[in-house]
C-alpha positions in Angstrom: 0.0 0.0 0.0 1.3 3.4 -1.0 1.7 6.3 1.5 1.6 10.0 0.9 5.3 10.1 1.6 5.7 8.1 -1.6 4.1 10.8 -3.8 6.5 12.5 -6.1 3.8 14.3 -8.2 0.7 16.2 -7.2 -1.8 16.8 -10.0 -4.2 19.7 -9.4 -7.1 20.7 -11.8 -7.0 24.3 -12.8 -10.6 24.7 -11.5 -9.5 23.7 -8.0 -6.9 26.4 -8.1 -9.2 29.1 -9.4 -12.0 28.3 -7.0 -9.6 28.0 -4.0 -8.0 31.3 -4.9 -11.4 33.0 -5.2 -12.4 31.7 -1.7 -9.1 32.8 -0.1 -9.3 36.2 -1.9 -12.7 36.9 -0.4 -11.4 36.3 3.1 -8.4 38.6 2.2 -10.7 41.4 1.2 -11.9 41.4 4.8 -8.3 41.5 6.0 -8.4 37.8 7.1 -6.6 34.7 6.2 -8.5 32.0 4.3 -7.9 28.3 3.9 -8.8 25.5 1.5 -8.1 21.8 1.3 -7.1 19.6 -1.5 -8.4 16.0 -1.5 -8.4 13.1 -3.9 -6.8 9.7 -4.5 -3.3 8.4 -4.7 -2.2 6.2 -7.6 1.2 5.0 -6.7 3.6 7.9 -6.8 1.0 10.3 -8.2 -1.7 12.0 -6.2 -4.7 13.2 -8.2 -6.6 16.0 -6.5 -10.3 15.6 -7.4 -12.0 18.0 -5.0 -11.5 21.3 -3.3 -12.9 21.6 0.1 -13.6 25.0 1.6 -14.1 24.2 5.3 -16.2 26.3 7.6 -13.7 28.6 9.2 -13.3 31.7 11.3 -10.7 34.3 10.6 -9.1 35.6 13.8 -7.0 38.6 14.5 -4.7 38.2 17.5 -1.9 40.3 18.9 0.4 37.8 17.2 -1.2 38.1 13.8 -3.9 36.5 11.7 -5.1 32.9 11.4 -8.0 30.8 10.0 -9.5 28.5 12.5 -11.5 25.3 11.6 -13.4 24.0 14.6 -13.6 20.4 15.8 -17.2 19.8 14.5 -16.1 20.9 11.0 -13.0 18.6 11.2 -15.3 15.7 12.2 -17.6 16.4 9.2 -14.6 16.6 6.9 -13.2 13.3 8.2 -16.6 11.6 7.6 -16.8 13.1 4.1 -13.3 11.7 3.3 -14.1 8.3 4.7 -17.5 7.9 3.0 -16.1 9.0 -0.4 -12.8 7.0 -0.2 -10.8 10.3 -0.4 -7.6 11.4 1.2 -6.5 14.9 2.3 -3.2 15.6 0.5 -2.8 19.3 1.3 -3.9 22.6 2.8 -3.5 25.9 1.1 -3.9 29.2 3.1 -3.0 32.9 2.7 -0.8 35.3 4.5 -1.3 39.1 4.4 2.3 39.6 3.1 5.1 37.2 2.4 4.6 33.5 2.1 6.2 31.4 4.8 5.2 28.7 7.3 4.7 30.3 10.6 5.0 28.6 14.0 1.1 28.7 14.2 1.0 27.0 10.7 3.4 24.3 12.0 1.5 23.6 15.2 -2.1 23.8 14.0 -2.1 22.1 10.6 -5.1 20.2 9.4 -3.1 18.0 7.0 -1.1 15.9 9.4 -0.2 12.7 7.4 3.5 12.3 6.6 4.0 13.5 3.1 1.1 16.1 3.2 1.6 19.4 1.4 1.1 22.8 3.0 1.1 25.8 0.6 1.2 29.4 1.8 -0.1 32.0 -0.7 1.2 35.6 -0.3 -0.7 38.8 -0.2 -4.2 37.4 0.6 -4.2 35.6 -2.9 -4.8 38.9 -4.7 -3.3 37.5 -7.9 -3.8 34.3 -9.8 -2.1 31.1 -8.7 1.6 31.7 -9.1 3.2 28.7 -7.4 6.6 30.3 -7.8 5.5 33.0 -5.4 4.0 30.5 -2.9 5.9 28.8 -0.1 5.5 25.0 -0.4 6.1 22.6 2.4 5.8 18.9 3.1 5.5 17.1 6.4 8.6 14.9 6.7 9.0 11.7 8.7 10.1 13.5 11.8 6.9 15.6 11.8 8.6 18.8 10.6 7.3 21.0 7.8 10.2 21.2 5.4 10.2 23.8 2.6 10.5 22.3 -0.9 11.1 23.4 -4.4 7.7 22.4 -5.9 9.1 22.4 -9.4 11.5 19.5 -8.7 10.8 15.9 -8.1 9.9 14.4 -5.7 7.6 17.4 -5.0 6.2 18.4 -8.4 2.9 20.1 -8.5 1.3 19.9 -11.9 -1.7 21.9 -13.0 -3.9 19.8 -15.2 
């Protein structure tokens, strides 16, 4: 049986990118971070994203900054949806108000927690179309650390289909 850590290529439909960006951009217009999730099915070393999930979330402003919070009830609903539809969560995508980087809050409160999962941070509240080269791309390694990767290089290629 393959594991997410075996994935060397992530295939994402253009519509998933566009719809995810539109959702995150709406939150950004209110001065809040937004988050979307990519789910689908793994076929050996390739993961095919088949759905975009926009979880119910609350944008928070704290003295330390901004964050998008997904409550436990929504996480339980998400897990049931994945189980009932034989889907797997491969990644989370969220915005930052400025530069794209994985913050300590991002590290500690990720929704995608399977080794090999992707976490993509989009700069500037997603005000422009999906430029992966401007995003910060991370993968959860076997030690539970979010390691930054070059998404254009194997084994971390993200292909828009």
